[in-house]
C-alpha positions as a Markdown table, in Angstrom:
| # | Residue | x | y | z |
|---|---|---|---|---|
| 1 | Met | 70.5 | 96.7 | 108.2 |
| 2 | Ile | 68.9 | 99.4 | 106.0 |
| 3 | Tyr | 71.1 | 100.5 | 103.1 |
| 4 | Met | 70.7 | 104.0 | 102.0 |
| 5 | Leu | 70.5 | 104.9 | 98.3 |
| 6 | Thr | 73.0 | 107.7 | 98.0 |
| 7 | Gln | 73.2 | 110.3 | 95.2 |
| 8 | Glu | 76.7 | 109.0 | 94.3 |
| 9 | Ile | 75.4 | 105.5 | 93.7 |
| 10 | Ala | 72.3 | 106.7 | 92.0 |
| 11 | Arg | 74.3 | 108.9 | 89.5 |
| 12 | Glu | 76.5 | 105.9 | 88.7 |
| 13 | Ile | 73.4 | 103.7 | 88.0 |
| 14 | Val | 71.9 | 106.4 | 85.8 |
| 15 | Lys | 75.2 | 106.8 | 83.9 |
| 16 | Gln | 75.6 | 103.1 | 83.3 |
| 17 | Thr | 72.0 | 102.4 | 82.3 |
| 18 | Thr | 71.6 | 105.5 | 80.1 |
| 19 | Leu | 74.7 | 104.6 | 78.2 |
| 20 | Arg | 73.4 | 101.1 | 77.5 |
| 21 | Leu | 69.7 | 101.9 | 76.8 |
| 22 | Asn | 69.9 | 105.4 | 75.3 |
| 23 | Arg | 66.8 | 106.3 | 77.5 |
| 24 | Asn | 66.2 | 108.8 | 80.2 |
| 25 | Ile | 66.5 | 107.2 | 83.7 |
| 26 | Asn | 65.4 | 108.7 | 87.0 |
| 27 | Ile | 66.4 | 107.4 | 90.4 |
| 28 | Met | 64.2 | 108.3 | 93.3 |
| 29 | Asp | 65.1 | 107.8 | 97.0 |
| 30 | Glu | 62.9 | 106.3 | 99.8 |
| 31 | Lys | 60.9 | 109.6 | 99.9 |
| 32 | Gly | 60.2 | 109.7 | 96.2 |
| 33 | Thr | 62.6 | 112.6 | 95.5 |
| 34 | Ile | 64.6 | 112.4 | 92.3 |
| 35 | Ile | 68.3 | 112.1 | 93.3 |
| 36 | Ala | 69.8 | 111.3 | 89.9 |
| 37 | Ser | 68.5 | 111.7 | 86.3 |
| 38 | Gly | 69.5 | 111.8 | 82.7 |
| 39 | Asn | 67.8 | 115.2 | 82.8 |
| 40 | Pro | 69.7 | 117.3 | 85.5 |
| 41 | Asp | 66.8 | 119.8 | 85.7 |
| 42 | Arg | 64.7 | 117.2 | 87.5 |
| 43 | Ile | 67.1 | 116.6 | 90.4 |
| 44 | Asn | 65.5 | 117.2 | 93.9 |
| 45 | Gln | 62.0 | 117.3 | 92.4 |
| 46 | Ala | 59.3 | 115.1 | 93.8 |
| 47 | His | 58.2 | 112.2 | 91.5 |
| 48 | Phe | 54.6 | 111.4 | 92.3 |
| 49 | Gly | 54.7 | 108.1 | 90.4 |
| 50 | Ala | 57.6 | 107.0 | 92.6 |
| 51 | Ile | 55.7 | 108.0 | 95.7 |
| 52 | Glu | 52.9 | 105.7 | 94.6 |
| 53 | Val | 55.3 | 102.8 | 94.0 |
| 54 | Leu | 56.7 | 103.3 | 97.5 |
| 55 | Lys | 53.2 | 103.2 | 99.0 |
| 56 | Thr | 52.1 | 100.0 | 97.2 |
| 57 | Gly | 55.4 | 98.3 | 96.7 |
| 58 | Lys | 54.4 | 97.5 | 93.2 |
| 59 | Pro | 55.6 | 98.6 | 89.7 |
| 60 | Leu | 53.7 | 101.6 | 88.2 |
| 61 | Ile | 53.2 | 101.8 | 84.4 |
| 62 | Ile | 52.2 | 105.3 | 83.1 |
| 63 | His | 50.7 | 105.6 | 79.6 |
| 64 | Glu | 50.4 | 108.8 | 77.7 |
| 65 | Gln | 46.6 | 109.0 | 78.4 |
| 66 | Asp | 47.2 | 108.6 | 82.1 |
| 67 | Arg | 49.8 | 111.4 | 82.6 |
| 68 | His | 47.3 | 113.8 | 84.0 |
| 69 | His | 46.9 | 111.6 | 87.1 |
| 70 | Trp | 50.6 | 112.3 | 88.0 |
| 71 | Leu | 51.8 | 115.8 | 88.2 |
| 72 | Gly | 55.0 | 116.4 | 86.1 |
| 73 | Val | 55.4 | 112.7 | 85.3 |
| 74 | Leu | 56.2 | 111.4 | 81.8 |
| 75 | Pro | 55.1 | 108.1 | 80.2 |
| 76 | Gly | 57.2 | 105.1 | 81.3 |
| 77 | Ile | 57.7 | 102.4 | 83.9 |
| 78 | Asn | 58.5 | 102.9 | 87.6 |
| 79 | Leu | 59.9 | 100.0 | 89.4 |
| 80 | Pro | 60.8 | 99.5 | 93.1 |
| 81 | Ile | 64.5 | 99.1 | 94.0 |
| 82 | Glu | 64.9 | 96.4 | 96.6 |
| 83 | Phe | 67.9 | 95.7 | 98.9 |
| 84 | Gln | 67.7 | 92.7 | 101.3 |
| 85 | Lys | 63.9 | 92.6 | 100.7 |
| 86 | Val | 63.4 | 96.2 | 101.7 |
| 87 | Ile | 62.3 | 98.9 | 99.1 |
| 88 | Ile | 64.9 | 101.7 | 99.3 |
| 89 | Gly | 64.0 | 103.7 | 96.2 |
| 90 | Val | 62.4 | 103.7 | 92.7 |
| 91 | Ile | 63.9 | 103.6 | 89.2 |
| 92 | Gly | 61.9 | 105.3 | 86.5 |
| 93 | Ile | 62.5 | 104.7 | 82.7 |
| 94 | Thr | 61.0 | 107.3 | 80.4 |
| 95 | Gly | 59.3 | 106.1 | 77.2 |
| 96 | Asp | 56.5 | 104.0 | 75.6 |
| 97 | Pro | 55.6 | 101.4 | 78.2 |
| 98 | Ala | 55.0 | 98.9 | 75.4 |
| 99 | Glu | 58.6 | 99.2 | 74.4 |
| 100 | Leu | 60.0 | 99.3 | 77.9 |
| 101 | Lys | 58.4 | 96.1 | 79.2 |
| 102 | Glu | 60.9 | 93.8 | 77.7 |
| 103 | Phe | 63.9 | 95.3 | 79.5 |
| 104 | Gly | 62.4 | 97.0 | 82.5 |
| 105 | Glu | 63.0 | 94.1 | 84.8 |
| 106 | Leu | 66.5 | 93.8 | 83.4 |
| 107 | Val | 67.2 | 97.4 | 84.4 |
| 108 | Lys | 65.8 | 96.7 | 87.8 |
| 109 | Met | 68.1 | 93.6 | 88.2 |
| 110 | Ile | 71.2 | 95.5 | 87.0 |
| 111 | Thr | 70.4 | 98.4 | 89.4 |
| 112 | Glu | 70.0 | 96.0 | 92.4 |
| 113 | Met | 73.2 | 94.2 | 91.4 |
| 114 | Met | 75.1 | 97.5 | 91.4 |
| 115 | Leu | 73.7 | 98.3 | 94.8 |
| 116 | Asn | 74.9 | 95.0 | 96.1 |
| 117 | Gln | 78.3 | 95.5 | 94.7 |
| 118 | Ser | 78.5 | 99.0 | 96.2 |
| 119 | Phe | 77.4 | 97.6 | 99.6 |
| 120 | Met | 80.0 | 94.8 | 99.4 |
| 121 | Ala | 82.7 | 97.4 | 98.5 |
| 122 | Glu | 81.6 | 99.6 | 101.5 |
| 123 | Gln | 81.7 | 96.6 | 103.8 |
| 124 | Leu | 85.2 | 95.7 | 102.7 |
| 125 | Glu | 86.3 | 99.3 | 103.1 |
| 126 | Trp | 84.7 | 99.4 | 106.6 |
| 127 | Lys | 86.4 | 96.2 | 107.6 |
| 128 | Gln | 89.8 | 97.4 | 106.3 |
| 129 | His | 89.4 | 100.6 | 108.2 |
| 130 | Leu | 88.8 | 98.6 | 111.4 |
| 131 | Lys | 91.9 | 96.5 | 110.8 |
| 132 | Glu | 94.0 | 99.7 | 110.5 |
| 133 | Leu | 92.4 | 101.1 | 113.7 |
| 134 | Val | 93.2 | 97.9 | 115.6 |
| 135 | Phe | 96.8 | 98.0 | 114.4 |
| 136 | Glu | 97.1 | 101.7 | 115.5 |
| 137 | Asp | 95.7 | 100.7 | 118.9 |
| 138 | Leu | 98.2 | 97.9 | 119.3 |
| 139 | Leu | 101.1 | 100.4 | 118.8 |
| 140 | Arg | 100.0 | 102.7 | 121.6 |
| 141 | Glu | 101.8 | 102.8 | 125.0 |
| 142 | Thr | 98.6 | 101.8 | 126.8 |
| 143 | Ile | 96.5 | 99.1 | 125.1 |
| 144 | Asn | 92.7 | 99.1 | 125.5 |
| 145 | Gln | 92.2 | 95.4 | 125.3 |
| 146 | His | 88.4 | 95.5 | 125.4 |
| 147 | Ser | 88.2 | 97.9 | 122.5 |
| 148 | Ile | 90.7 | 95.8 | 120.5 |
| 149 | Asp | 88.8 | 92.6 | 121.1 |
| 150 | Gln | 85.5 | 94.1 | 120.1 |
| 151 | Arg | 86.9 | 95.3 | 116.8 |
| 152 | Leu | 88.7 | 92.1 | 116.1 |
| 153 | Asn | 85.4 | 90.2 | 116.7 |
| 154 | Leu | 83.6 | 92.5 | 114.3 |
| 155 | Ile | 86.0 | 91.7 | 111.5 |
| 156 | Gly | 86.4 | 88.0 | 112.3 |
| 157 | Val | 90.1 | 88.1 | 113.2 |
| 158 | Lys | 91.7 | 86.3 | 116.2 |
| 159 | Leu | 95.2 | 87.3 | 117.2 |
| 160 | Glu | 97.2 | 84.8 | 119.2 |
| 161 | Pro | 101.0 | 84.8 | 120.1 |
| 162 | Pro | 103.6 | 84.8 | 118.8 |
| 163 | Phe | 103.2 | 88.0 | 116.9 |
| 164 | Gln | 105.4 | 89.5 | 114.2 |
| 165 | Val | 105.3 | 92.7 | 112.1 |
| 166 | Gly | 106.5 | 93.2 | 108.6 |
| 167 | Ile | 106.5 | 96.5 | 106.7 |
| 168 | Leu | 106.4 | 96.7 | 102.9 |
| 169 | Glu | 107.8 | 99.9 | 101.4 |
| 170 | Ile | 106.5 | 100.2 | 97.9 |
| 171 | Lys | 108.3 | 102.4 | 95.4 |
| 172 | Leu | 106.3 | 101.4 | 92.3 |
| 173 | Asn | 102.7 | 100.2 | 92.7 |
| 174 | Pro | 100.7 | 99.3 | 89.6 |
| 175 | Leu | 97.6 | 98.2 | 91.5 |
| 176 | Lys | 94.9 | 99.8 | 93.6 |
| 177 | Lys | 95.1 | 99.7 | 97.4 |
| 178 | Asn | 92.4 | 97.0 | 97.7 |
| 179 | Glu | 94.1 | 94.9 | 95.1 |
| 180 | Val | 97.4 | 95.0 | 97.0 |
| 181 | Ile | 95.6 | 94.0 | 100.2 |
| 182 | Gln | 93.8 | 91.1 | 98.4 |
| 183 | Leu | 97.0 | 89.8 | 97.0 |
| 184 | Leu | 98.7 | 89.8 | 100.4 |
| 185 | Glu | 95.6 | 88.3 | 102.1 |
| 186 | Asn | 95.8 | 85.4 | 99.6 |
| 187 | Val | 99.2 | 84.6 | 101.0 |
| 188 | Phe | 98.6 | 85.0 | 104.7 |
| 189 | Asp | 95.9 | 83.5 | 106.9 |
| 190 | Ile | 93.4 | 86.4 | 107.1 |
| 191 | Gln | 91.8 | 84.9 | 110.3 |
| 192 | His | 95.0 | 85.5 | 112.2 |
| 193 | Thr | 96.6 | 88.4 | 110.3 |
| 194 | Leu | 96.1 | 92.2 | 110.0 |
| 195 | Ile | 97.1 | 93.8 | 106.8 |
| 196 | Gly | 96.7 | 97.5 | 105.9 |
| 197 | Phe | 98.3 | 100.7 | 104.7 |
| 198 | Leu | 100.4 | 102.9 | 107.1 |
| 199 | Asn | 100.6 | 105.6 | 104.4 |
| 200 | Val | 100.6 | 105.9 | 100.6 |
| 201 | Asn | 103.6 | 103.7 | 100.1 |
| 202 | Arg | 103.9 | 101.6 | 103.2 |
| 203 | Val | 101.9 | 98.4 | 104.1 |
| 204 | Phe | 102.0 | 96.7 | 107.5 |
| 205 | Ile | 101.5 | 92.9 | 108.0 |
| 206 | Leu | 100.9 | 91.7 | 111.6 |
| 207 | Thr | 100.9 | 88.0 | 111.8 |
| 208 | Ser | 100.0 | 85.8 | 114.7 |
| 209 | Thr | 100.5 | 82.0 | 115.4 |
| 210 | Leu | 103.4 | 81.8 | 112.9 |
| 211 | Thr | 107.0 | 80.8 | 113.6 |
| 212 | Glu | 109.6 | 83.2 | 112.4 |
| 213 | Asn | 110.7 | 80.9 | 109.6 |
| 214 | Leu | 107.1 | 80.4 | 108.3 |
| 215 | Met | 106.5 | 84.2 | 108.4 |
| 216 | Lys | 109.7 | 84.7 | 106.4 |
| 217 | Gln | 108.6 | 82.0 | 103.9 |
| 218 | Lys | 105.2 | 83.6 | 103.4 |
| 219 | Met | 106.8 | 87.0 | 103.1 |
| 220 | Asn | 109.1 | 85.8 | 100.4 |
| 221 | Thr | 106.1 | 84.3 | 98.6 |
| 222 | Ala | 104.3 | 87.7 | 98.7 |
| 223 | Ile | 107.4 | 89.5 | 97.5 |
| 224 | His | 107.8 | 87.2 | 94.5 |
| 225 | Gln | 104.1 | 87.6 | 93.6 |
| 226 | Leu | 104.4 | 91.4 | 93.9 |
| 227 | Ile | 107.6 | 91.6 | 91.8 |
| 228 | Ala | 105.9 | 89.4 | 89.2 |
| 229 | Lys | 103.2 | 92.1 | 88.9 |
| 230 | Arg | 106.0 | 94.8 | 88.4 |
| 231 | Phe | 106.2 | 96.1 | 91.9 |
| 232 | Ser | 109.3 | 97.8 | 93.2 |
| 233 | Leu | 109.5 | 97.2 | 96.9 |
| 234 | Arg | 111.6 | 96.4 | 100.0 |
| 235 | Val | 110.4 | 94.6 | 103.2 |
| 236 | Gly | 111.6 | 95.0 | 106.8 |
| 237 | Met | 110.7 | 92.3 | 109.4 |
| 238 | Gly | 110.7 | 92.8 | 113.1 |
| 239 | Ser | 111.4 | 89.9 | 115.5 |
| 240 | Leu | 108.8 | 87.7 | 117.3 |
| 241 | Ala | 106.7 | 89.2 | 120.1 |
| 242 | Glu | 105.3 | 86.9 | 122.7 |
| 243 | Ser | 102.8 | 89.4 | 124.0 |
| 244 | Glu | 100.5 | 92.0 | 122.4 |
| 245 | Leu | 102.4 | 94.5 | 124.6 |
| 246 | Tyr | 105.5 | 94.0 | 122.5 |
| 247 | Ile | 103.9 | 94.3 | 119.1 |
| 248 | Cys | 105.0 | 97.9 | 119.0 |
| 249 | His | 108.7 | 96.7 | 119.5 |
| 250 | Ser | 108.4 | 94.4 | 116.5 |
| 251 | Phe | 107.0 | 97.3 | 114.5 |
| 252 | His | 109.9 | 99.6 | 115.3 |
| 253 | Glu | 112.3 | 96.8 | 114.6 |
| 254 | Ala | 110.7 | 96.3 | 111.1 |
| 255 | Glu | 111.1 | 100.1 | 110.5 |
| 256 | Ser | 114.8 | 99.8 | 111.5 |
| 257 | Ala | 115.3 | 96.8 | 109.2 |
| 258 | Leu | 113.9 | 99.0 | 106.3 |
| 259 | Leu | 116.1 | 102.0 | 107.3 |
| 260 | Leu | 119.3 | 100.1 | 107.9 |
| 261 | Gly | 119.0 | 97.2 | 105.4 |
| 262 | Asp | 120.7 | 97.0 | 102.0 |
| 263 | Asp | 118.7 | 99.0 | 99.4 |
| 264 | Asn | 119.4 | 96.2 | 96.9 |
| 265 | Gln | 117.9 | 93.5 | 99.2 |
| 266 | Ser | 114.2 | 92.7 | 99.0 |
| 267 | Leu | 113.8 | 91.4 | 102.5 |
| 268 | Thr | 115.7 | 92.4 | 105.6 |
| 269 | Thr | 115.1 | 91.0 | 109.1 |
| 270 | Tyr | 115.9 | 92.9 | 112.2 |
| 271 | Thr | 118.4 | 90.3 | 113.3 |
| 272 | Glu | 120.5 | 91.1 | 110.2 |
| 273 | Val | 120.8 | 94.8 | 111.2 |
| 274 | Glu | 120.7 | 94.5 | 115.0 |
| 275 | Thr | 124.2 | 95.8 | 115.4 |
| 276 | Lys | 123.5 | 98.7 | 113.2 |
| 277 | Ala | 120.3 | 99.4 | 115.1 |
| 278 | Leu | 122.3 | 99.5 | 118.4 |
| 279 | Leu | 124.6 | 102.0 | 116.7 |
| 280 | Asp | 121.7 | 104.1 | 115.5 |
| 281 | Arg | 120.6 | 104.7 | 119.1 |
| 282 | Ile | 123.8 | 106.6 | 119.9 |
| 283 | Asp | 123.3 | 110.4 | 119.7 |
| 284 | Asp | 124.1 | 112.0 | 116.3 |
| 285 | Arg | 127.1 | 114.1 | 117.6 |
| 286 | Thr | 128.8 | 111.1 | 119.0 |
| 287 | Lys | 128.3 | 109.1 | 115.8 |
| 288 | Gln | 129.6 | 112.0 | 113.7 |
| 289 | Gln | 132.8 | 112.3 | 115.8 |
| 290 | Phe | 133.4 | 108.6 | 115.8 |
| 291 | Gln | 133.2 | 108.1 | 112.0 |
| 292 | Glu | 135.2 | 111.2 | 111.3 |
| 293 | Arg | 137.9 | 110.1 | 113.7 |
| 294 | Ile | 138.1 | 106.5 | 112.5 |
| 295 | Leu | 137.7 | 107.0 | 108.7 |
| 296 | Gly | 139.5 | 110.4 | 108.7 |
| 297 | Ser | 140.2 | 111.5 | 105.1 |
| 298 | Leu | 139.7 | 108.1 | 103.5 |
| 299 | Ser | 138.5 | 108.4 | 99.9 |
| 300 | Glu | 135.2 | 106.9 | 98.8 |
| 301 | Lys | 137.3 | 104.4 | 96.7 |
| 302 | Leu | 139.1 | 103.2 | 99.8 |
| 303 | Ile | 135.9 | 103.1 | 101.9 |
| 304 | Glu | 134.3 | 100.9 | 99.2 |
| 305 | Thr | 137.4 | 98.7 | 99.2 |
| 306 | Leu | 137.1 | 98.3 | 102.9 |
| 307 | Gln | 133.4 | 97.4 | 102.7 |
| 308 | Gln | 134.1 | 94.8 | 100.0 |
| 309 | Phe | 136.9 | 93.4 | 102.0 |
| 310 | Phe | 134.6 | 92.9 | 105.0 |
| 311 | Leu | 131.9 | 91.3 | 102.8 |
| 312 | Ser | 134.6 | 88.9 | 101.6 |
| 313 | Asn | 135.3 | 87.9 | 105.3 |
| 314 | Leu | 138.8 | 89.5 | 105.1 |
| 315 | Asn | 139.8 | 87.1 | 102.3 |
| 316 | Ile | 142.2 | 89.0 | 100.0 |
| 317 | Gly | 141.8 | 86.6 | 97.0 |
| 318 | Glu | 138.0 | 86.6 | 97.2 |
| 319 | Cys | 137.8 | 90.3 | 97.6 |
| 320 | Ala | 140.2 | 91.1 | 94.7 |
| 321 | Lys | 138.1 | 88.7 | 92.5 |
| 322 | Ser | 134.8 | 90.4 | 93.4 |
| 323 | Met | 136.2 | 93.9 | 92.7 |
| 324 | Tyr | 137.9 | 92.8 | 89.4 |
| 325 | Ile | 141.3 | 94.1 | 90.6 |
| 326 | His | 144.7 | 92.5 | 90.9 |
| 327 | Arg | 145.6 | 91.0 | 94.3 |
| 328 | Asn | 148.6 | 93.3 | 94.6 |
| 329 | Ser | 146.3 | 96.3 | 94.0 |
| 330 | Leu | 144.1 | 95.3 | 96.9 |
| 331 | Ile | 147.1 | 94.7 | 99.2 |
| 332 | Tyr | 148.3 | 98.2 | 98.3 |
| 333 | Arg | 144.9 | 99.7 | 99.1 |
| 334 | Ile | 144.8 | 97.9 | 102.5 |
| 335 | Lys | 148.3 | 99.2 | 103.3 |
| 336 | Lys | 147.1 | 102.7 | 102.4 |
| 337 | Ile | 144.1 | 102.4 | 104.7 |
| 338 | Lys | 146.3 | 101.4 | 107.6 |
| 339 | Glu | 148.6 | 104.3 | 107.0 |
| 340 | Ile | 145.7 | 106.9 | 106.9 |
| 341 | Thr | 143.6 | 105.6 | 109.7 |
| 342 | Gly | 146.1 | 103.7 | 112.0 |
| 343 | Tyr | 143.8 | 100.7 | 111.9 |
| 344 | Asn | 144.8 | 97.4 | 110.2 |
| 345 | Pro | 141.8 | 95.9 | 108.3 |
| 346 | Gln | 143.4 | 92.5 | 108.5 |
| 347 | Lys | 143.2 | 92.4 | 112.3 |
| 348 | Leu | 139.9 | 91.5 | 113.8 |
| 349 | Asn | 139.6 | 94.3 | 116.5 |
| 350 | Asp | 140.7 | 96.9 | 114.0 |
| 351 | Ala | 138.3 | 95.5 | 111.3 |
| 352 | Ile | 135.4 | 95.7 | 113.8 |
| 353 | Thr | 136.1 | 99.4 | 114.5 |
| 354 | Leu | 136.4 | 100.2 | 110.8 |
| 355 | Gln | 133.2 | 98.4 | 110.0 |
| 356 | Leu | 131.3 | 100.2 | 112.7 |
| 357 | Ala | 132.5 | 103.5 | 111.4 |
| 358 | Ile | 131.4 | 102.6 | 107.8 |
| 359 | Trp | 128.0 | 101.6 | 109.0 |
| 360 | Val | 127.6 | 104.9 | 110.9 |
| 361 | Lys | 128.6 | 106.8 | 107.8 |
| 362 | Gln | 126.1 | 104.9 | 105.7 |
| 363 | Met | 123.3 | 105.5 | 108.2 |
| 364 | Gln | 124.0 | 109.2 | 108.2 |
| 365 | Arg | 123.6 | 109.3 | 104.4 |
| 366 | Lys | 120.2 | 107.6 | 104.6 |
| 367 | Val | 118.8 | 110.2 | 107.1 |
């Protein structure tokens, strides 16, 4: 693979080396044209010393007395820039060759090291892009298996059932995208997992070969590590999918878990909100009519009391304790709720109806 020396990379090399050496640096491409320089006026000019280096593959030292041999060239050292044993450009350092000899090779080494780092970063970016494309393909109604397999082979990932999708919603992110991906890939098996960004603040994790419990354990590990780095986040997890065809269902379940889960809970699984998810499929008008008819004119105070009562498993003593109110005060509120709605929160069937109405009301607030 031939790696091109771009102007962007060349400018960065000139910037970094000029700062350290306080010397004018020129970077020439594979044709001998100056693409970056400490002297902006020389950009896009041909450098005849560089052309000679490209022809011979050897360094060219130009002394003051030799300048007339090379049109427009100043005294200095010109060294070939190599990438994977191929010369892709030339670096020229202006100055007295006698003074430059001691650090010319060092500049060449630093330049080639920066090129390698840039290449590795581009490779990682390319692989990451492929992972996100594969995930997009897996969410389509019709899957092109051949295309997916080709891309997975290129990035060295093998997906095998069961599959499961998790979505991280990040509210506060102190790291760069690649650092977030790296942290998550350190937790999950990257040979059997796809991780990438859905948008600016959402990350998908598609695992394969893991049981639901193991996926949950790893997700909790990732959450703890992210919180330790001052992240603010919530995670939704879909259920297991036994076929690639159902990965899209696990994804939508993870979205539902995020939407319908408790905002104060770091991790919500789809099974925890499945009843709410079924409610969410009902049309908006029906839901609105239902919650208005059931809850009527209940105050927010009484709705909160109901919710706490249900969270306490209809236990009056436990509920009163959790709300820091007297038992008799709670009994009075429950009686008031029965009077207003016609439903008795202490009876199971009535409690189910009231709970469903509260969930519908909460869902409408989130939309």
